[in-house]
KEKOLPA-189695 format. One record per residue (C-alpha): residue in three letters; x, y, z; residue number from 1. Coordinates in steps of 0.2 Angstrom, whole numbers, padded with zeros to 4 digits. Example, Ala and Ser with C-alpha at 12.3 -4.5 7.8 and 13.67 -1.06 7.14 Angstrom:
KEKOLPA-189695
PT   r     u     v     w   k
PT ALA  0062 -0022  0039   1
PT SER  0068 -0005  0036   2
//
This chain:
KEKOLPA-189695
PT   r     u     v     w   k
PT MET -1472 -0323 -0208   1
PT LEU -1466 -0305 -0210   2
PT MET -1474 -0301 -0193   3
PT LEU -1464 -0315 -0185   4
PT ILE -1448 -0309 -0193   5
PT GLU -1451 -0291 -0187   6
PT SER -1455 -0298 -0170   7
PT ALA -1439 -0307 -0169   8
PT LYS -1429 -0292 -0174   9
PT GLU -1437 -0281 -0161  10
PT ASN -1434 -0295 -0148  11
PT TYR -1415 -0295 -0153  12
PT ARG -1414 -0276 -0152  13
PT GLY -1423 -0277 -0135  14
PT ILE -1409 -0289 -0129  15
PT ALA -1396 -0277 -0135  16
PT ASP -1404 -0262 -0126  17
PT ALA -1405 -0272 -0110  18
PT THR -1387 -0278 -0111  19
PT VAL -1380 -0261 -0113  20
PT GLU -1391 -0254 -0099  21
PT GLN -1385 -0268 -0087  22
PT ALA -1367 -0266 -0092  23
PT VAL -1367 -0247 -0090  24
PT GLY -1375 -0249 -0073  25
PT ASP -1363 -0262 -0067  26
PT LEU -1348 -0251 -0073  27
PT GLN -1356 -0236 -0064  28
PT GLN -1357 -0246 -0047  29
PT ARG -1339 -0252 -0048  30
PT LEU -1333 -0235 -0052  31
PT ILE -1343 -0227 -0037  32
PT GLN -1336 -0241 -0026  33
PT GLN -1318 -0238 -0031  34
PT LEU -1319 -0219 -0030  35
PT ARG -1328 -0218 -0013  36
PT SER -1314 -0229 -0006  37
PT MET -1301 -0216 -0012  38
PT SER -1296 -0201 -0001  39
PT ALA -1296 -0184 -0009  40
PT SER -1286 -0176  0005  41
PT ALA -1269 -0182 -0002  42
PT GLY -1273 -0174 -0019  43
PT VAL -1281 -0179 -0035  44
PT GLN -1273 -0179 -0051  45
PT PHE -1283 -0179 -0068  46
PT SER -1272 -0185 -0082  47
PT SER -1273 -0189 -0101  48
PT PRO -1284 -0174 -0105  49
PT VAL -1297 -0174 -0119  50
PT THR -1307 -0159 -0125  51
PT ASN -1325 -0161 -0128  52
PT GLY -1331 -0144 -0136  53
PT ALA -1325 -0130 -0124  54
PT LYS -1323 -0142 -0109  55
PT VAL -1308 -0152 -0104  56
PT PHE -1310 -0170 -0097  57
PT SER -1297 -0183 -0092  58
PT LYS -1297 -0201 -0096  59
PT SER -1287 -0205 -0080  60
PT ILE -1288 -0201 -0062  61
PT ILE -1274 -0204 -0049  62
PT VAL -1278 -0204 -0031  63
PT ALA -1271 -0210 -0014  64
PT GLN -1281 -0221 -0003  65
PT GLY -1275 -0210  0012  66
PT PRO -1261 -0199  0017  67
PT PRO -1245 -0204  0008  68
PT ASN -1235 -0201  0025  69
PT GLU -1245 -0216  0032  70
PT GLY -1240 -0228  0018  71
PT TYR -1255 -0228  0007  72
PT PRO -1252 -0232 -0011  73
PT SER -1258 -0221 -0025  74
PT GLN -1271 -0229 -0036  75
PT GLN -1277 -0225 -0054  76
PT ILE -1293 -0228 -0064  77
PT SER -1291 -0225 -0082  78
PT PHE -1299 -0229 -0099  79
PT ASN -1289 -0237 -0112  80
PT SER -1297 -0232 -0129  81
PT SER -1288 -0245 -0139  82
PT THR -1294 -0260 -0129  83
PT LYS -1310 -0251 -0123  84
PT GLN -1306 -0257 -0105  85
PT VAL -1308 -0247 -0089  86
PT LEU -1293 -0252 -0079  87
PT HIS -1290 -0250 -0060  88
PT ILE -1272 -0250 -0053  89
PT PRO -1274 -0252 -0034  90
PT ASN -1255 -0249 -0031  91
PT ARG -1246 -0239 -0045  92
PT ALA -1230 -0245 -0038  93
PT ASN -1235 -0263 -0044  94
PT THR -1244 -0262 -0061  95
PT ASN -1245 -0281 -0062  96
PT ALA -1260 -0280 -0051  97
PT THR -1271 -0271 -0064  98
PT VAL -1289 -0275 -0063  99
PT SER -1301 -0273 -0077 100
PT LEU -1318 -0265 -0071 101
PT THR -1326 -0269 -0088 102
PT ARG -1334 -0286 -0089 103
PT GLY -1330 -0297 -0104 104
PT GLY -1342 -0308 -0113 105
PT THR -1355 -0295 -0116 106
PT ASN -1359 -0286 -0132 107
PT ALA -1358 -0269 -0123 108
PT VAL -1342 -0258 -0127 109
PT VAL -1336 -0243 -0118 110
PT ARG -1333 -0229 -0131 111
PT GLN -1328 -0216 -0118 112
PT LEU -1324 -0214 -0100 113
PT LEU -1321 -0196 -0094 114
PT PHE -1317 -0188 -0077 115
PT SER -1317 -0170 -0072 116
PT PRO -1317 -0161 -0055 117
PT SER -1332 -0151 -0049 118
PT LEU -1332 -0133 -0045 119
PT LYS -1337 -0126 -0028 120
PT PRO -1349 -0111 -0027 121
PT ASP -1335 -0099 -0026 122
PT GLY -1328 -0106 -0042 123
PT THR -1313 -0115 -0035 124
PT VAL -1310 -0133 -0040 125
PT ASP -1317 -0147 -0028 126
PT ASN -1306 -0162 -0032 127
PT ALA -1316 -0172 -0019 128
PT LEU -1332 -0172 -0030 129
PT VAL -1327 -0181 -0046 130
PT ASN -1338 -0180 -0061 131
PT VAL -1339 -0196 -0072 132
PT ARG -1346 -0198 -0090 133
PT ILE -1348 -0215 -0098 134
PT GLU -1352 -0218 -0116 135
PT MET -1357 -0236 -0120 136
PT ASP -1365 -0245 -0135 137
PT ASP -1369 -0262 -0141 138
PT ASN -1355 -0263 -0154 139
PT GLY -1367 -0266 -0168 140
PT PHE -1375 -0281 -0160 141
PT SER -1393 -0275 -0162 142
PT ARG -1390 -0274 -0181 143
PT ARG -1398 -0257 -0182 144
PT VAL -1395 -0249 -0199 145
PT GLY -1388 -0231 -0200 146
PT VAL -1380 -0219 -0188 147
PT TYR -1394 -0219 -0175 148
PT ASN -1392 -0233 -0163 149
PT PRO -1404 -0233 -0148 150
PT ALA -1393 -0246 -0140 151
PT SER -1381 -0233 -0134 152
PT VAL -1380 -0225 -0117 153
PT CYS -1372 -0209 -0111 154
PT ARG -1372 -0208 -0092 155
PT THR -1365 -0194 -0081 156
PT PHE -1364 -0194 -0062 157
PT SER -1354 -0187 -0048 158
PT VAL -1345 -0196 -0034 159
PT ARG -1339 -0188 -0017 160
PT MET -1323 -0196 -0012 161
PT ARG -1317 -0197  0006 162
PT ASN -1308 -0182  0014 163
PT ASN -1297 -0191  0026 164
//
């Protein structure tokens, strides 16, 4: 009986781990898709700064889809830490069109989403190459006791935006 109970617990934990991995992968793909469609030539603005040790990151990035003189709207991707949602505003002039990039109905929760620019070999900022860091966990779904929760993921990646 004890083996059956332990087996059920491990199965439950495995589901939690897989749920978090799937959710962070889905969010990463949606962020890559949105960032690649944005144009860095009109400028990139990193806002809502957060310090993590000696490094400064941003919880929000604002970019135009193309040159502003051609009528392209500026877009924004940001993380709302109170609602744990990643939001995309395709046109900052119309905030009613805000889209959530996080999926509801899963037990995975975004704990942090941070953006930062990359550096060129000469040390200058390369705004066209955006670094992204996602921290996500299962929000206690796996019922693991203690501080250590293997059903948590920290993923970092970089996305090259268009330069036109």
